[in-house]
DSSP file (Angstrom, degrees, kcal/mol; ACC not computed):
  #  RESIDUE AA STRUCTURE BP1 BP2  ACC     N-H-->O    O-->H-N    N-H-->O    O-->H-N    TCO  KAPPA ALPHA  PHI   PSI    X-CA   Y-CA   Z-CA
    1    1 A X              0   0    0      0, 0.0     2,-0.4     0, 0.0   104,-0.0   0.000 360.0 360.0 360.0 133.2    0.1    0.0    0.0
    2    2 A X        -     0   0    0      1,-0.1     6,-0.5     0, 0.0     7,-0.4  -0.966 360.0-154.6-127.7 131.1    1.5    3.4   -1.0
    3    3 A X  S >  S+     0   0    0     -2,-0.4     3,-1.7     1,-0.2    -1,-0.1   0.850  93.4  69.2 -62.5 -37.5    0.2    6.9    0.1
    4    4 A X  T 3  S+     0   0    0      1,-0.3    -1,-0.2     2,-0.1     7,-0.1   0.817  90.5  58.1 -63.8 -29.7    1.7    8.3   -3.1
    5    5 A X  T 3  S-     0   0    0     -3,-0.3    -1,-0.3     1,-0.1    -2,-0.2   0.745  93.8-144.7 -75.5 -18.7   -0.7    6.7   -5.3
    6    6 A X  S <  S+     0   0    0     -3,-1.7    -2,-0.1    -4,-0.4    -3,-0.1   0.500  75.7  91.8  81.0   0.8   -3.6    8.3   -3.6
    7    7 A X  S    S+     0   0    0     -5,-0.4     3,-0.1   125,-0.1    -4,-0.1   0.636  89.0  37.1-105.3 -13.0   -6.0    5.2   -4.0
    8    8 A X  S    S+     0   0    0     -6,-0.5     2,-0.5     1,-0.3    -5,-0.1   0.868 125.9  20.2 -99.6 -57.1   -5.4    3.4   -0.7
    9    9 A X  S    S-     0   0    0     -7,-0.4    -1,-0.3   121,-0.1    -3,-0.2  -0.977  74.0-133.2-125.9 118.2   -4.9    6.2    1.8
   10   10 A X        -     0   0    0     -2,-0.5     2,-0.3    -3,-0.1   122,-0.1  -0.472  31.1-116.0 -63.5 141.1   -6.1    9.7    1.4
   11   11 A X        -     0   0    0    122,-0.2     2,-1.3    -2,-0.1     5,-0.2  -0.656  28.3-113.9 -83.0 139.4   -3.4   12.2    2.4
   12   12 A X        +     0   0    0     -2,-0.3     2,-0.3     4,-0.1    -1,-0.1  -0.596  62.9 142.0 -73.7  97.3   -4.5   14.3    5.4
   13   13 A X     >  -     0   0    0     -2,-1.3     4,-2.4   122,-0.1     5,-0.2  -0.813  67.8-100.9-124.9 165.9   -4.8   17.8    3.7
   14   14 A X  H  > S+     0   0    0     -2,-0.3     4,-2.6     1,-0.2     5,-0.2   0.879 123.4  54.3 -56.6 -37.6   -7.1   20.6    4.2
   15   15 A X  H  > S+     0   0    0      1,-0.2     4,-2.2     2,-0.2    -1,-0.2   0.892 108.5  49.6 -65.6 -35.1   -9.0   19.6    1.0
   16   16 A X  H  > S+     0   0    0     -5,-0.2     4,-2.3     2,-0.2    -2,-0.2   0.933 113.5  45.7 -68.7 -41.0   -9.4   16.1    2.5
   17   17 A X  H  X S+     0   0    0     -4,-2.4     4,-1.4     1,-0.2    -2,-0.2   0.864 115.5  46.2 -65.0 -35.0  -10.7   17.6    5.7
   18   18 A X  H  X S+     0   0    0     -4,-2.6     4,-2.1     2,-0.2    -1,-0.2   0.867 112.0  50.7 -75.5 -38.7  -13.0   20.0    3.9
   19   19 A X  H  X S+     0   0    0     -4,-2.2     4,-3.3     2,-0.2     5,-0.2   0.897 108.2  54.2 -65.3 -43.2  -14.3   17.2    1.5
   20   20 A X  H  X S+     0   0    0     -4,-2.3     4,-1.9     1,-0.2    -1,-0.2   0.881 107.5  49.7 -59.8 -40.8  -15.0   15.0    4.6
   21   21 A X  H  X S+     0   0    0     -4,-1.4     4,-2.2     2,-0.2    -1,-0.2   0.909 111.0  48.9 -69.6 -39.9  -17.1   17.7    6.1
   22   22 A X  H  X S+     0   0    0     -4,-2.1     4,-2.8     2,-0.2     5,-0.3   0.926 112.6  49.2 -61.5 -45.9  -19.1   18.2    2.8
   23   23 A X  H  X S+     0   0    0     -4,-3.3     4,-2.0     1,-0.2     5,-0.3   0.870 108.1  51.4 -68.4 -26.9  -19.7   14.4    2.6
   24   24 A X  H  X>S+     0   0    0     -4,-1.9     4,-3.1    -5,-0.2     5,-2.5   0.937 112.3  49.0 -70.1 -43.2  -20.9   14.2    6.2
   25   25 A X  I  <>S+     0   0    0     -4,-2.2     5,-2.6     3,-0.2     6,-0.3   0.931 113.1  46.0 -63.4 -41.6  -23.3   17.1    5.4
   26   26 A X  I  <5S+     0   0    0     -4,-2.8    -1,-0.2     3,-0.2    -2,-0.2   0.874 123.7  32.4 -66.0 -38.6  -24.6   15.4    2.2
   27   27 A X  I  <5S-     0   0    0     -4,-2.0    -2,-0.2    -5,-0.3    -3,-0.2   0.873 142.7  -4.2 -89.1 -33.5  -25.1   11.9    3.8
   28   28 A X  I  X5S+     0   0    0     -4,-3.1     4,-2.2    -5,-0.3    -3,-0.2   0.752 117.5  65.1-121.3 -46.8  -26.0   12.8    7.4
   29   29 A X  I  ><S+     0   0    0     -5,-2.5     4,-3.3     1,-0.2    -4,-0.2   0.937 101.4  45.3 -55.9 -62.2  -25.9   16.5    8.2
   30   30 A X  H  4<S+     0   0    0     -5,-2.6    -1,-0.2     1,-0.2     6,-0.2   0.828 116.9  46.6 -54.4 -36.1  -28.8   18.0    6.0
   31   31 A X  H >4 S+     0   0    0     -6,-0.3     3,-0.6     1,-0.2    -1,-0.2   0.879 116.4  43.7 -75.6 -37.3  -31.2   15.2    6.9
   32   32 A X  H 3< S+     0   0    0     -4,-2.2    -2,-0.2     1,-0.2    -1,-0.2   0.810 127.6  30.3 -67.8 -33.1  -30.4   15.4   10.7
   33   33 A X  T ><  +     0   0    0     -4,-3.3     3,-2.1    -5,-0.2    -1,-0.2  -0.495  69.7 162.3-127.9  59.6  -30.5   19.2   10.8
   34   34 A X  T <  S+     0   0    0     -3,-0.6    -1,-0.1     1,-0.3    -2,-0.1   0.774  77.3  47.3 -59.4 -28.6  -33.0   20.1    8.0
   35   35 A X  T 3  S+     0   0    0     -3,-0.1    -1,-0.3     2,-0.0    -5,-0.1   0.264  78.4 142.2 -98.3  18.1  -33.5   23.7    9.4
   36   36 A X    <   +     0   0    0     -3,-2.1     3,-0.1    -6,-0.2    -3,-0.0  -0.293  25.7 177.5 -54.9 138.1  -29.8   24.4    9.9
   37   37 A X  S    S+     0   0    0      1,-0.3    33,-0.6    32,-0.0     2,-0.3   0.384  70.8  19.4-119.1 -12.7  -29.0   28.1    9.0
   38   38 A X  E     -a   70   0A   0     31,-0.2     2,-0.5    33,-0.0    -1,-0.3  -0.991  68.5-131.5-153.2 157.7  -25.3   27.7    9.9
   39   39 A X  E     -a   71   0A   0     31,-2.4    33,-2.5    -2,-0.3     2,-0.5  -0.942  14.1-153.3-115.7 132.1  -22.7   25.1   10.4
   40   40 A X  E     -a   72   0A   0     -2,-0.5     2,-0.4    31,-0.2    33,-0.2  -0.867  12.8-175.8-101.6 131.8  -20.3   24.9   13.5
   41   41 A X  E     -a   73   0A   0     31,-3.0    33,-2.2    -2,-0.5     2,-0.5  -0.993   9.5-162.9-125.2 125.5  -17.0   23.2   13.1
   42   42 A X  E     +a   74   0A   0     -2,-0.4     2,-0.3    31,-0.2    33,-0.2  -0.931  22.7 175.7-103.9 141.3  -14.5   22.6   16.0
   43   43 A X  E     -a   75   0A   0     31,-1.8    33,-2.8    -2,-0.5     8,-0.1  -0.912  32.7 -99.3-138.5 152.5  -11.0   21.9   14.8
   44   44 A X        -     0   0    0     -2,-0.3     7,-0.1    31,-0.2    34,-0.1  -0.284  37.2-113.7 -70.5 171.4   -7.6   21.3   16.2
   45   45 A X  S    S+     0   0    0     31,-0.2     6,-0.8     5,-0.2     7,-0.4   0.624  90.2  24.5 -85.6 -14.6   -5.0   24.2   16.1
   46   46 A X  S >  S+     0   0    0      4,-0.3     3,-0.7     5,-0.1    -2,-0.1  -0.686  88.6  46.8-133.0-174.4   -2.7   22.7   13.7
   47   47 A X  G >  S-     0   0    0      1,-0.2     3,-1.5    -2,-0.2     5,-0.1  -0.426 111.9 -15.1  78.7-154.1   -2.4   20.3   10.9
   48   48 A X  G 3  S+     0   0    0      1,-0.3    -1,-0.2   -35,-0.1   -31,-0.1   0.754 146.9  32.0 -65.3 -27.9   -4.6   20.0    7.9
   49   49 A X  G <  S+     0   0    0     -3,-0.7    -1,-0.3   -32,-0.1    -2,-0.2   0.072  89.0 140.5-115.3  27.6   -7.4   22.1    9.7
   50   50 A X    X   -     0   0    0     -3,-1.5     3,-2.4     1,-0.1    -4,-0.3  -0.328  64.0-114.4 -74.4 157.1   -5.2   24.3   11.6
   51   51 A X  T 3  S+     0   0    0     -6,-0.8    -5,-0.1     1,-0.3    -1,-0.1   0.615 113.6  50.5 -70.0  -9.5   -5.9   27.9   12.1
   52   52 A X  T 3  S+     0   0    0     -7,-0.4     2,-0.8    -5,-0.1    -1,-0.3   0.308  82.2 113.3-102.7   5.1   -2.8   29.1   10.2
   53   53 A X    <>  -     0   0    0     -3,-2.4     4,-1.6     1,-0.2     3,-0.2  -0.696  51.1-163.7 -82.0 113.9   -3.5   26.9    7.2
   54   54 A X  H  > S+     0   0    0     -2,-0.8     4,-2.2     1,-0.2     5,-0.2   0.873  88.9  51.8 -67.8 -38.6   -4.3   29.1    4.2
   55   55 A X  H  > S+     0   0    0      2,-0.2     4,-2.4     1,-0.2    -1,-0.2   0.864 104.9  58.3 -68.8 -30.9   -5.9   26.2    2.2
   56   56 A X  H  > S+     0   0    0      2,-0.2     4,-2.7     1,-0.2    -2,-0.2   0.966 107.5  45.2 -56.0 -49.2   -8.1   25.3    5.2
   57   57 A X  H  X S+     0   0    0     -4,-1.6     4,-1.6     1,-0.2    -2,-0.2   0.957 113.3  49.3 -66.1 -45.9   -9.6   28.7    5.2
   58   58 A X  H  X S+     0   0    0     -4,-2.2     4,-1.5     1,-0.2     3,-0.3   0.908 111.7  51.2 -53.5 -39.6  -10.1   28.7    1.3
   59   59 A X  H  X S+     0   0    0     -4,-2.4     4,-2.5     1,-0.2    -1,-0.2   0.878 106.2  54.0 -72.4 -35.7  -11.7   25.3    1.6
   60   60 A X  H  X S+     0   0    0     -4,-2.7     4,-2.4     1,-0.2    -1,-0.2   0.841 104.6  55.4 -62.6 -31.7  -14.1   26.6    4.3
   61   61 A X  H  X S+     0   0    0     -4,-1.6     4,-2.3    -3,-0.3   104,-0.3   0.824 106.6  49.6 -69.6 -36.9  -15.0   29.3    2.0
   62   62 A X  H  X S+     0   0    0     -4,-1.5     4,-2.2     2,-0.2     5,-0.2   0.846 110.4  50.7 -68.6 -37.4  -16.0   26.6   -0.5
   63   63 A X  H  X S+     0   0    0     -4,-2.5     4,-2.6     2,-0.2     6,-0.2   0.938 109.6  49.2 -68.8 -41.4  -18.0   24.8    2.1
   64   64 A X  H  X>S+     0   0    0     -4,-2.4     4,-1.5     1,-0.2     5,-1.0   0.952 114.0  46.6 -60.1 -47.0  -19.8   28.0    3.0
   65   65 A X  H  <5S+     0   0    0     -4,-2.3    -1,-0.2     2,-0.2    -2,-0.2   0.866 111.9  50.2 -64.7 -32.2  -20.6   28.7   -0.6
   66   66 A X  H  <5S+     0   0    0     -4,-2.2    -2,-0.2     1,-0.2    -1,-0.2   0.928 120.6  35.4 -70.4 -44.1  -21.7   25.0   -1.3
   67   67 A X  H  <5S-     0   0    0     -4,-2.6    -1,-0.2    -5,-0.2    -2,-0.2   0.592 101.7-135.6 -87.3  -6.7  -24.1   25.0    1.6
   68   68 A X  T  <5S+     0   0    0     -4,-1.5     2,-0.3    -5,-0.2    -3,-0.2   0.855  70.3 100.0  50.4  43.6  -25.0   28.7    1.2
   69   69 A X  S   <S-     0   0    0     -5,-1.0    -2,-0.2    -6,-0.2    -1,-0.2  -0.987  80.5 -88.1-151.6 150.6  -24.7   29.2    4.9
   70   70 A X  E     -a   38   0A   0    -33,-0.6   -31,-2.4    -2,-0.3     2,-0.6  -0.217  33.1-142.2 -63.2 149.6  -22.1   30.7    7.3
   71   71 A X  E     -aB  39 162A   0     91,-2.4    91,-2.1   -33,-0.2     2,-0.6  -0.927  11.7-160.2-110.9 101.1  -19.4   28.4    8.7
   72   72 A X  E     -aB  40 161A   0    -33,-2.5   -31,-3.0    -2,-0.6     2,-0.4  -0.742  11.9-170.2 -88.8 126.0  -18.5   29.1   12.3
   73   73 A X  E     -aB  41 160A   0     87,-3.2    87,-2.3    -2,-0.6     2,-0.4  -0.930  14.8-179.5-121.3 138.8  -15.2   27.7   13.4
   74   74 A X  E     -aB  42 159A   0    -33,-2.2   -31,-1.8    -2,-0.4     2,-0.4  -0.993  15.0-154.2-130.8 126.1  -13.7   27.4   16.7
   75   75 A X  E     -a   43   0A   0     83,-2.4     2,-0.3    -2,-0.4   -31,-0.2  -0.839  22.5-119.5-101.2 136.6  -10.0   25.8   17.1
   76   76 A X        -     0   0    0    -33,-2.8   -31,-0.2    -2,-0.4     5,-0.2  -0.561  42.7 -99.0 -72.0 137.6   -9.0   24.2   20.2
   77   77 A X    >   -     0   0    0     -2,-0.3     3,-2.0     3,-0.2   -32,-0.2  -0.237  55.5 -73.7 -57.5 147.6   -6.0   26.1   21.7
   78   78 A X  T 3  S+     0   0    0      1,-0.3    -1,-0.1     2,-0.1   -34,-0.0  -0.127 120.6  15.7 -43.5 127.0   -2.5   24.5   21.0
   79   79 A X  T 3  S+     0   0    0     -3,-0.1     3,-0.3     1,-0.0    -1,-0.3   0.375 105.9  91.9  86.4   1.2   -1.9   21.3   23.2
   80   80 A X    X   +     0   0    0     -3,-2.0     3,-1.7     1,-0.2    -3,-0.2   0.251  41.7 103.5-112.7  17.0   -5.6   20.9   24.1
   81   81 A X  G >   +     0   0    0      1,-0.3     3,-1.3     2,-0.2     6,-0.2   0.641  68.9  76.4 -66.7 -14.6   -7.0   18.6   21.4
   82   82 A X  G 3  S+     0   0    0     -3,-0.3    -1,-0.3     1,-0.3    -2,-0.1   0.738  91.0  56.5 -65.0 -23.1   -7.0   15.8   24.0
   83   83 A X  G <  S+     0   0    0     -3,-1.7    -1,-0.3     4,-0.1    -2,-0.2   0.455  76.9 122.5 -93.0  -2.0  -10.1   17.5   25.4
   84   84 A X    X>  -     0   0    0     -3,-1.3     3,-0.8     1,-0.2     4,-0.7  -0.405  67.3-133.6 -57.2 130.4  -11.9   17.3   22.0
   85   85 A X  H >> S+     0   0    0      1,-0.2     4,-2.7     2,-0.2     3,-0.6   0.794 102.1  64.6 -57.4 -30.2  -15.1   15.3   22.6
   86   86 A X  H 3>>S+     0   0    0      1,-0.3     5,-2.6     2,-0.2     4,-1.5   0.854  95.2  61.0 -69.7 -30.9  -14.5   13.1   19.5
   87   87 A X  I <4>S+     0   0    0     -3,-0.8     5,-0.8    -6,-0.2    -1,-0.3   0.882 117.8  26.2 -61.8 -31.3  -11.5   11.8   21.2
   88   88 A X  I <<5S+     0   0    0     -4,-0.7    -2,-0.2    -3,-0.6    -1,-0.2   0.708 126.0  44.3-101.5 -26.7  -13.5   10.4   24.0
   89   89 A X  I  <5S+     0   0    0     -4,-2.7    -3,-0.2    -5,-0.1    -2,-0.2   0.495 132.7   8.7 -99.8  -9.6  -16.9    9.8   22.5
   90   90 A X  I  X5S+     0   0    0     -4,-1.5     4,-2.5    -5,-0.3     5,-0.2   0.519 120.8  51.9-136.1 -57.7  -15.7    8.2   19.2
   91   91 A X  I  ><S+     0   0    0     -5,-2.6     4,-2.6     1,-0.2     5,-0.2   0.932 108.3  56.2 -57.4 -44.3  -11.9    7.3   18.9
   92   92 A X  H  ><S+     0   0    0     -5,-0.8     4,-2.2    -6,-0.4    -1,-0.2   0.928 107.3  45.7 -54.4 -47.6  -12.0    5.4   22.1
   93   93 A X  H  > S+     0   0    0      2,-0.2     4,-3.1     1,-0.2    -1,-0.2   0.883 111.5  52.3 -66.6 -41.0  -14.7    3.1   21.1
   94   94 A X  H  X S+     0   0    0     -4,-2.5     4,-1.8     2,-0.2    -1,-0.2   0.930 110.0  51.6 -56.3 -44.0  -13.1    2.5   17.6
   95   95 A X  H  < S+     0   0    0     -4,-2.6    -2,-0.2     1,-0.2    -1,-0.2   0.899 111.1  46.0 -61.9 -44.7   -9.9    1.6   19.5
   96   96 A X  H >< S+     0   0    0     -4,-2.2     3,-1.5     1,-0.2    -1,-0.2   0.929 109.4  55.9 -60.5 -49.8  -11.8   -0.8   21.7
   97   97 A X  H 3< S+     0   0    0     -4,-3.1    -1,-0.2     1,-0.3    -2,-0.2   0.819 116.3  34.4 -58.9 -32.4  -13.6   -2.4   18.8
   98   98 A X  T >< S+     0   0    0     -4,-1.8     3,-1.7    -5,-0.2    -1,-0.3   0.218  83.3 135.8-106.4  15.8  -10.4   -3.2   16.9
   99   99 A X  T <  S+     0   0    0     -3,-1.5     3,-0.1     1,-0.3    -3,-0.1  -0.484  79.4   5.9 -63.5 128.9   -8.3   -4.0   19.9
  100  100 A X  T 3  S+     0   0    0      1,-0.3     2,-0.5    -2,-0.2    -1,-0.3   0.518 101.1 117.8  79.1   9.1   -6.2   -7.2   19.3
  101  101 A X  S <  S-     0   0    0     -3,-1.7     2,-0.3     2,-0.0    -1,-0.3  -0.895  71.4-117.1-106.1 141.4   -7.3   -7.5   15.6
  102  102 A X        -     0   0    0     -2,-0.5     2,-1.5    -3,-0.1     3,-0.2  -0.548  15.8-144.3 -79.5 129.8   -4.6   -7.3   13.0
  103  103 A X        +     0   0    0     -2,-0.3    -1,-0.1     1,-0.2     3,-0.1  -0.653  37.4 160.0 -86.0  79.8   -5.1   -4.2   10.8
  104  104 A X        -     0   0    0     -2,-1.5     2,-0.3     1,-0.1    -1,-0.2   0.754  57.5  -0.7 -89.4 -26.5   -3.8   -6.0    7.7
  105  105 A X  S >> S-     0   0    0     -3,-0.2     4,-1.8     1,-0.1     3,-0.5  -0.970  77.2 -94.3-156.8 171.0   -5.4   -3.8    5.0
  106  106 A X  H 3> S+     0   0    0     -2,-0.3     4,-3.0     1,-0.3     5,-0.2   0.836 117.9  53.1 -64.6 -30.7   -7.6   -0.7    4.5
  107  107 A X  H 3> S+     0   0    0      1,-0.2     4,-2.6     2,-0.2    -1,-0.3   0.850 106.0  55.2 -78.9 -23.5  -10.9   -2.5    4.1
  108  108 A X  H <> S+     0   0    0     -3,-0.5     4,-2.0     2,-0.2    -1,-0.2   0.934 111.8  44.1 -62.3 -42.2  -10.3   -4.3    7.3
  109  109 A X  H  X S+     0   0    0     -4,-1.8     4,-2.7     2,-0.2     3,-0.3   0.977 113.3  51.1 -66.1 -52.9   -9.8   -0.9    9.0
  110  110 A X  H  X S+     0   0    0     -4,-3.0     4,-3.2     1,-0.2     5,-0.2   0.948 112.5  45.9 -49.0 -51.7  -12.8    0.5    7.3
  111  111 A X  H  X S+     0   0    0     -4,-2.6     4,-1.4    -5,-0.2    -1,-0.2   0.864 112.7  49.8 -61.4 -33.5  -15.0   -2.5    8.4
  112  112 A X  H  < S+     0   0    0     -4,-2.0    -1,-0.2    -3,-0.3    -2,-0.2   0.909 112.1  46.6 -78.0 -37.9  -13.9   -2.4   11.8
  113  113 A X  H >< S+     0   0    0     -4,-2.7     3,-1.4     1,-0.2    -2,-0.2   0.916 113.1  50.2 -57.7 -47.1  -14.5    1.4   12.1
  114  114 A X  H 3< S+     0   0    0     -4,-3.2    10,-0.5    -5,-0.3    -1,-0.2   0.803 106.8  54.8 -70.7 -24.5  -17.9    1.1   10.5
  115  115 A X  T 3< S+     0   0    0     -4,-1.4     2,-0.4    -5,-0.2    -1,-0.3   0.380  79.3 121.1 -93.0  11.3  -19.0   -1.8   12.9
  116  116 A X    <   +     0   0    0     -3,-1.4     8,-0.9    -4,-0.1     2,-0.3  -0.571  35.3 157.8 -70.6 123.3  -18.2    0.3   16.1
  117  117 A X  B     -D  123   0B   0     -2,-0.4     2,-0.3     6,-0.2     6,-0.2  -0.904  26.5-149.2-137.8 168.3  -21.3    0.7   18.3
  118  118 A X    >   -     0   0    0      4,-1.2     3,-1.5    -2,-0.3   -25,-0.0  -0.906  30.5-114.7-132.1 159.0  -22.1    1.4   21.9
  119  119 A X  T 3  S+     0   0    0     -2,-0.3    -1,-0.0     1,-0.2     0, 0.0   0.747 115.4  62.3 -69.2 -18.5  -24.9    0.4   24.2
  120  120 A X  T 3  S-     0   0    0      2,-0.0    -1,-0.2     1,-0.0    -3,-0.0   0.235 126.7 -94.2 -92.6  19.9  -25.9    4.0   24.4
  121  121 A X    <   +     0   0    0     -3,-1.5     2,-0.4     1,-0.3    -2,-0.1   0.522  69.3 150.8  98.7   8.0  -26.6    4.1   20.6
  122  122 A X        +     0   0    0      2,-0.0    -4,-1.2   -33,-0.0     2,-0.4  -0.589  17.2 176.7 -80.8 134.7  -23.5    5.3   19.0
  123  123 A X  B     -D  117   0B   0     -2,-0.4     2,-0.4    -6,-0.2    -6,-0.2  -0.969  16.3-143.7-131.9 148.6  -23.2    3.9   15.5
  124  124 A X        -     0   0    0     -8,-0.9     2,-0.5   -10,-0.5    -8,-0.1  -0.925   5.0-156.8-120.5 136.5  -20.3    4.9   13.0
  125  125 A X        +     0   0    0     -2,-0.4     2,-0.4   -10,-0.1   -11,-0.0  -0.939  18.3 174.4-106.0 133.5  -20.3    5.3    9.3
  126  126 A X        -     0   0    0     -2,-0.5     2,-0.3   -16,-0.1   -12,-0.1  -0.993   4.9-178.9-141.1 135.8  -17.2    5.0    7.5
  127  127 A X        -     0   0    0     -2,-0.4     2,-0.8   -13,-0.0    -2,-0.0  -0.928  33.3-110.4-131.8 156.2  -16.4    5.0    3.8
  128  128 A X        -     0   0    0     -2,-0.3     2,-0.7  -119,-0.0  -119,-0.1  -0.756  28.5-150.9 -87.4 116.8  -13.3    4.6    1.6
  129  129 A X        -     0   0    0     -2,-0.8  -119,-0.1     1,-0.1  -109,-0.0  -0.807  12.2-174.0 -89.1 116.2  -12.6    8.1   -0.1
  130  130 A X        +     0   0    0     -2,-0.7    -1,-0.1     2,-0.1  -121,-0.1   0.481  42.7 122.5 -87.7  -2.8  -10.9    7.2   -3.4
  131  131 A X        -     0   0    0      1,-0.1     2,-0.6  -115,-0.0    -2,-0.1  -0.276  63.1-129.1 -63.5 147.4  -10.2   10.8   -4.1
  132  132 A X        -     0   0    0   -122,-0.1     2,-0.5  -125,-0.0    -1,-0.1  -0.888  21.8-159.6 -97.8 123.2   -6.5   11.7   -4.8
  133  133 A X        -     0   0    0     -2,-0.6     2,-0.2  -127,-0.1  -122,-0.2  -0.921  10.1-138.8-109.0 126.9   -5.5   14.7   -2.6
  134  134 A X        -     0   0    0     -2,-0.5     3,-0.4     1,-0.1  -119,-0.2  -0.578  17.9-131.4 -86.7 146.0   -2.4   16.7   -3.7
  135  135 A X  S    S+     0   0    0     -2,-0.2  -122,-0.1     1,-0.2    -1,-0.1  -0.572  77.8  21.4 -86.7 150.5    0.1   17.8   -1.0
  136  136 A X  S    S-     0   0    0     -2,-0.2     2,-0.3     1,-0.2    -1,-0.2   0.807  70.3-179.4  64.3  35.5    1.5   21.2   -0.6
  137  137 A X        -     0   0    0     -3,-0.4     2,-0.5     1,-0.0    -1,-0.2  -0.532  20.1-141.1 -66.0 127.2   -1.1   23.3   -2.5
  138  138 A X        -     0   0    0     -2,-0.3     2,-0.6   -84,-0.1    -1,-0.0  -0.834   7.7-149.9-100.5 131.0   -0.1   26.9   -2.4
  139  139 A X        -     0   0    0     -2,-0.5   -85,-0.1     4,-0.0   -84,-0.1  -0.862  17.8-129.4-100.0 120.6   -2.9   29.5   -1.9
  140  140 A X     >  -     0   0    0     -2,-0.6     4,-2.9     1,-0.1     5,-0.2  -0.222  19.3-116.7 -63.2 158.2   -2.2   32.9   -3.5
  141  141 A X  H  > S+     0   0    0      1,-0.2     4,-2.4     2,-0.2     5,-0.2   0.880 116.8  55.9 -63.1 -36.7   -2.6   36.0   -1.6
  142  142 A X  H  > S+     0   0    0      2,-0.2     4,-0.7     1,-0.2    -1,-0.2   0.949 111.7  42.8 -53.7 -55.4   -5.5   37.0   -4.0
  143  143 A X  H >4 S+     0   0    0      1,-0.2     3,-0.8     2,-0.2     4,-0.4   0.920 115.1  47.7 -64.3 -50.1   -7.3   33.8   -3.3
  144  144 A X  H >< S+     0   0    0     -4,-2.9     3,-0.9     1,-0.2    -1,-0.2   0.850 109.7  53.1 -67.7 -29.2   -6.8   33.9    0.5
  145  145 A X  H 3< S+     0   0    0     -4,-2.4    -1,-0.2     1,-0.2    -2,-0.2   0.635  98.2  67.4 -74.9 -17.7   -7.8   37.5    0.8
  146  146 A X  T << S+     0   0    0     -3,-0.8    -1,-0.2    -4,-0.7     2,-0.2   0.561  74.5 109.7 -77.7 -17.9  -11.0   36.7   -1.0
  147  147 A X  S <  S-     0   0    0     -3,-0.9     2,-1.7    -4,-0.4   -89,-0.1  -0.470  70.7-134.1 -64.2 129.0  -12.2   34.5    2.0
  148  148 A X        +     0   0    0     15,-0.4    15,-2.8    -2,-0.2     2,-0.4  -0.583  45.9 157.9 -89.2  74.1  -15.0   36.1    3.7
  149  149 A X  E     -C  162   0A   0     -2,-1.7     2,-0.5    13,-0.2    13,-0.2  -0.806  27.0-168.2-101.1 132.2  -13.8   35.6    7.1
  150  150 A X  E     -C  161   0A   0     11,-2.8    11,-1.8    -2,-0.4    -2,-0.1  -0.944  21.3-137.7-121.9 115.3  -14.9   37.7   10.3
  151  151 A X  E     -C  160   0A   0     -2,-0.5     9,-0.3     9,-0.2     5,-0.1  -0.338  20.6-122.9 -61.4 144.1  -12.7   37.1   13.3
  152  152 A X        -     0   0    0      7,-3.0     4,-0.3     2,-0.2     7,-0.1  -0.352  25.4-107.4 -78.5 167.2  -14.7   36.8   16.6
  153  153 A X  S    S+     0   0    0      2,-0.1     2,-0.7    -2,-0.1     3,-0.3   0.858 106.4  62.3 -69.1 -39.6  -13.9   39.1   19.5
  154  154 A X  S    S-     0   0    0      1,-0.3    -2,-0.2     2,-0.1     5,-0.1  -0.838 132.0 -26.2 -91.1 116.7  -12.2   36.3   21.6
  155  155 A X  S >> S-     0   0    0     -2,-0.7     3,-1.6     1,-0.1     4,-1.6   0.899  70.2-169.8  36.1  71.9   -9.1   35.0   19.8
  156  156 A X  T 34 S+     0   0    0     -3,-0.3    -1,-0.1    -4,-0.3    -4,-0.1   0.664  81.1  66.1 -64.3 -17.8  -10.3   35.8   16.4
  157  157 A X  T 34 S+     0   0    0      1,-0.2    -1,-0.3    -6,-0.1     3,-0.1   0.853 115.9  28.1 -66.5 -35.2   -7.4   33.8   15.0
  158  158 A X  T <4 S+     0   0    0     -3,-1.6   -83,-2.4     1,-0.2     2,-0.4   0.564 122.4  54.2 -98.2 -13.7   -9.1   30.6   16.5
  159  159 A X  E  < S+B   74   0A   0     -4,-1.6    -7,-3.0   -85,-0.2     2,-0.3  -0.960  73.1 132.1-133.1 110.1  -12.6   31.7   16.4
  160  160 A X  E     -BC  73 151A   0    -87,-2.3   -87,-3.2    -2,-0.4     2,-0.4  -0.963  44.2-126.0-159.3 163.5  -14.2   33.0   13.2
  161  161 A X  E     -BC  72 150A   0    -11,-1.8   -11,-2.8    -2,-0.3     2,-0.6  -0.970  13.2-158.5-121.2 126.6  -17.0   32.9   10.8
  162  162 A X  E     -BC  71 149A   0    -91,-2.1   -91,-2.4    -2,-0.4     2,-0.3  -0.940  17.5-155.8-112.7 120.5  -16.7   32.3    7.0
  163  163 A X        -     0   0    0    -15,-2.8   -15,-0.4    -2,-0.6   -98,-0.2  -0.708  19.4-109.1 -97.4 144.5  -19.7   33.7    5.1
  164  164 A X        -     0   0    0     -2,-0.3    -1,-0.1  -100,-0.3  -102,-0.1  -0.273  41.0 -94.1 -65.4 155.9  -20.8   32.4    1.7
  165  165 A X              0   0    0   -104,-0.3    -1,-0.1     1,-0.1   -18,-0.0  -0.342 360.0 360.0 -59.8 149.5  -20.3   34.6   -1.4
  166  166 A X              0   0    0     -3,-0.1    -1,-0.1    -2,-0.0    -2,-0.1   0.507 360.0 360.0 -81.7 360.0  -23.3   36.6   -2.2
């Protein structure tokens, strides 16, 4: 298995993160929240969805445009992602579910993640994203400056709203 082919493992990029959010919205979000007028995203402070990632912000603009609603973003401060609820309410159960099982190939991993459930009703959906995601995409100043972002009063670099184009 090779990451460079882009067919086995998607590369963790801002484009991958944004595409995952859009896929979630299309498959679950809009039916679960049919009256939604905004989308709230919590994100780590670094990596593919980090607050300094220019591509992440441009992809957020694309999400806002595609959904025709503002996207509210709050980043966990550096070093605090361990308090992210998904770490405790999802990843821990996935780890329990695949404990002791050999993760021999991608389909095994996908099937183990997708079969994760809890007694309290957690179910997990997992799909194989076959899209190739290019690394190191440069975002020009012109494109970056066109993002319709409004920083919030408290740590506007970590908390902001991206509005759709009119």
